[in-house]
C-alpha positions as CSV (number, residue, x, y, z in Angstrom):
1,Q,-135.9,119.5,178.8
2,E,-136.4,118.4,175.8
3,V,-135.8,121.0,173.3
4,D,-133.4,119.7,171.1
5,K,-131.8,116.1,170.7
6,A,-128.3,117.5,169.2
7,L,-127.6,119.3,172.5
8,E,-127.1,115.7,174.1
9,K,-123.8,115.3,172.2
10,K,-122.8,119.1,171.9
11,A,-122.7,122.1,174.1
12,S,-124.7,124.0,171.3
13,S,-127.9,123.7,169.2
14,P,-127.4,123.7,165.2
15,V,-131.1,124.4,165.4
16,Y,-131.5,127.3,167.9
17,R,-129.1,129.8,168.0
18,G,-127.9,130.9,171.2
19,L,-129.3,128.1,172.9
20,K,-126.1,126.0,174.9
21,L,-125.8,123.8,177.8
22,N,-123.4,125.2,180.3
23,K,-120.8,122.7,182.1
24,S,-123.3,121.8,185.1
25,G,-125.7,120.6,182.0
26,G,-128.2,123.1,182.5
27,F,-129.1,126.0,180.0
28,G,-127.0,129.1,179.4
29,K,-128.3,132.5,179.6
30,K,-131.8,133.2,180.4
31,D,-132.2,135.8,178.3
32,N,-132.3,133.3,174.9
33,F,-135.7,132.1,176.3
34,F,-139.1,133.6,175.7
35,S,-141.7,133.6,178.2
36,Q,-145.0,132.2,177.8
37,D,-146.6,135.8,177.3
38,E,-143.6,136.7,174.8
39,M,-144.4,133.4,172.6
40,Q,-148.1,134.4,172.5
41,E,-147.2,137.7,171.1
42,L,-144.7,136.3,168.2
43,L,-147.3,133.7,167.9
44,E,-149.9,136.5,167.3
45,Y,-147.4,138.3,164.8
46,V,-146.7,135.0,162.8
47,E,-150.5,134.7,162.6
48,A,-150.6,138.3,161.2
49,L,-147.5,137.6,158.8
50,I,-149.6,134.7,157.5
51,E,-153.1,136.6,156.8
52,D,-151.0,139.3,154.8
53,A,-149.3,136.9,152.9
54,A,-152.5,135.0,151.9
55,S,-154.2,137.9,151.1
56,E,-151.3,139.3,148.8
57,I,-151.2,136.0,146.9
58,L,-155.2,135.9,146.9
59,S,-154.8,139.7,145.0
60,G,-152.1,138.3,142.5
61,K,-148.9,139.4,144.4
62,I,-146.6,136.5,144.1
63,A,-142.9,138.8,144.0
64,L,-140.0,137.0,144.1
65,N,-138.2,138.3,147.4
66,P,-136.4,135.8,149.4
67,F,-135.0,136.6,152.7
68,R,-131.4,137.5,153.2
69,Q,-129.5,137.5,156.4
70,G,-125.5,137.8,155.6
71,N,-124.7,135.4,153.2
72,N,-127.6,132.7,154.0
73,T,-130.8,133.2,151.3
74,G,-134.3,131.3,151.2
75,L,-133.2,130.0,148.0
76,A,-131.0,127.6,149.4
77,F,-133.3,126.0,151.0
78,S,-135.8,125.6,147.9
79,D,-136.3,122.7,145.7
80,Y,-138.1,125.2,143.1
81,K,-135.1,127.0,142.2
82,D,-135.1,126.1,138.5
83,I,-138.7,126.7,138.1
84,F,-138.9,130.5,139.8
85,Y,-135.5,131.5,138.3
86,F,-134.5,134.7,140.8
87,D,-132.3,137.0,139.3
88,Q,-131.2,139.9,141.4
89,Q,-130.7,141.9,138.6
90,L,-134.1,142.2,137.5
91,P,-136.0,144.8,139.1
92,T,-139.2,142.6,140.0
93,N,-136.8,140.5,142.0
94,S,-135.3,141.4,145.6
95,Y,-134.1,140.0,148.5
96,R,-136.0,140.9,152.1
97,D,-132.7,141.8,154.3
98,L,-133.4,140.5,157.6
99,P,-131.3,142.1,160.2
100,S,-130.0,140.1,163.3
101,L,-132.1,141.4,166.2
102,K,-131.3,141.0,170.1
103,K,-134.4,139.6,171.7
104,A,-135.5,142.9,173.2
105,D,-135.3,144.8,170.1
106,L,-137.1,141.7,168.4
107,L,-140.1,142.1,171.0
108,A,-140.2,145.3,170.7
109,L,-140.7,145.5,166.8
110,V,-143.2,142.9,167.0
111,E,-144.9,145.0,169.5
112,K,-144.9,147.9,167.5
113,R,-145.8,146.3,164.4
114,L,-148.9,144.5,166.4
115,R,-150.2,147.8,167.6
116,Q,-150.1,149.4,164.3
117,R,-152.5,146.3,163.0
118,R,-154.9,146.8,165.9
């Protein structure tokens, strides 16, 4: 059960959204966890995304399109903001809006996209 050291001090994790300890010291809802098969499918999907990103970079496509989910953006975590100068008003700069998905919807989307690749 060594998932997140922050859980030892608090009832919820700042790292894994939805991961909480209940009053008995166990984890909350089981639907917040992924099975080994689901993790394997997610890993396959992430590998496909990495391959796609590498292909685009090698072909010269390096568009500025950081993610945005609600008020959070990928720009908040970058040490290179001053170098790449993202301006949403420019037609070549745009955010990739990430939806908030339930586990079942995420897995369905991943499965659909993997099927399209095969």
